[in-house]
C-alpha positions in Angstrom: 77.4 -92.0 -61.2 78.7 -88.8 -61.3 77.4 -85.8 -58.8 74.9 -83.0 -60.6 75.9 -79.7 -59.4 72.7 -77.2 -59.6 73.4 -73.8 -59.5 70.7 -71.3 -58.2 68.9 -74.6 -56.8 66.5 -72.4 -54.9 65.2 -70.4 -58.0 62.3 -71.7 -59.7 64.3 -72.8 -62.8 67.1 -74.2 -60.2 64.5 -75.9 -57.9 62.4 -78.1 -60.6 65.6 -79.4 -61.8 67.1 -80.1 -58.6 63.5 -82.0 -58.2 63.6 -83.8 -61.5 67.4 -84.7 -60.2 66.2 -86.2 -56.7 63.7 -87.9 -58.6 65.9 -90.1 -60.6 68.1 -91.0 -57.8 70.8 -89.1 -59.0 73.3 -87.5 -56.7 72.9 -83.8 -56.5 74.2 -80.6 -54.8 72.5 -77.8 -54.5 74.3 -74.5 -54.9 72.9 -71.4 -53.3 74.0 -67.9 -52.8 72.7 -67.2 -49.0 70.3 -68.1 -47.2 68.8 -65.1 -45.9 65.7 -64.1 -47.4 65.2 -67.2 -49.4 62.6 -69.7 -49.3 65.1 -72.3 -47.2 65.6 -76.0 -49.7 64.1 -78.5 -47.5 64.2 -82.3 -48.2 66.5 -85.6 -48.7 68.4 -86.6 -51.6 70.5 -83.6 -52.2 73.4 -81.9 -50.4 73.0 -78.2 -50.0 75.7 -75.3 -50.3 76.2 -72.2 -49.7 78.6 -70.1 -52.6 79.4 -67.7 -54.6 79.9 -68.0 -58.1 82.6 -65.0 -58.0 84.4 -66.4 -54.7 86.3 -69.2 -56.4 87.2 -70.9 -52.6 83.7 -71.1 -52.0 82.5 -73.2 -54.9 86.0 -75.6 -54.7 84.1 -77.8 -52.7 82.2 -79.2 -55.4 84.3 -78.4 -58.5 87.4 -80.6 -59.1 89.4 -79.9 -62.1 87.9 -81.3 -65.2 84.8 -83.2 -63.6 82.6 -80.5 -64.6 80.4 -80.6 -67.9 78.0 -77.3 -67.3 74.4 -77.1 -69.0 73.8 -74.1 -70.2 70.4 -72.8 -70.0 69.0 -70.2 -71.4 
């Protein structure tokens, strides 16, 4: 099963998506920009990565070429 990556996982929408994926038993990495001043993500069933999309090196650990199919919500 492919891993799901949730960007903005500490926000309202990202957090809801994270919880839904965990409840379905899907492998998921929660990506947050930074932990300072934010509600910490706690619990089991996900991997936490602090990264900034403006810094390619920080997001590289979860993205492999051709493996990402984004879902954009507007």
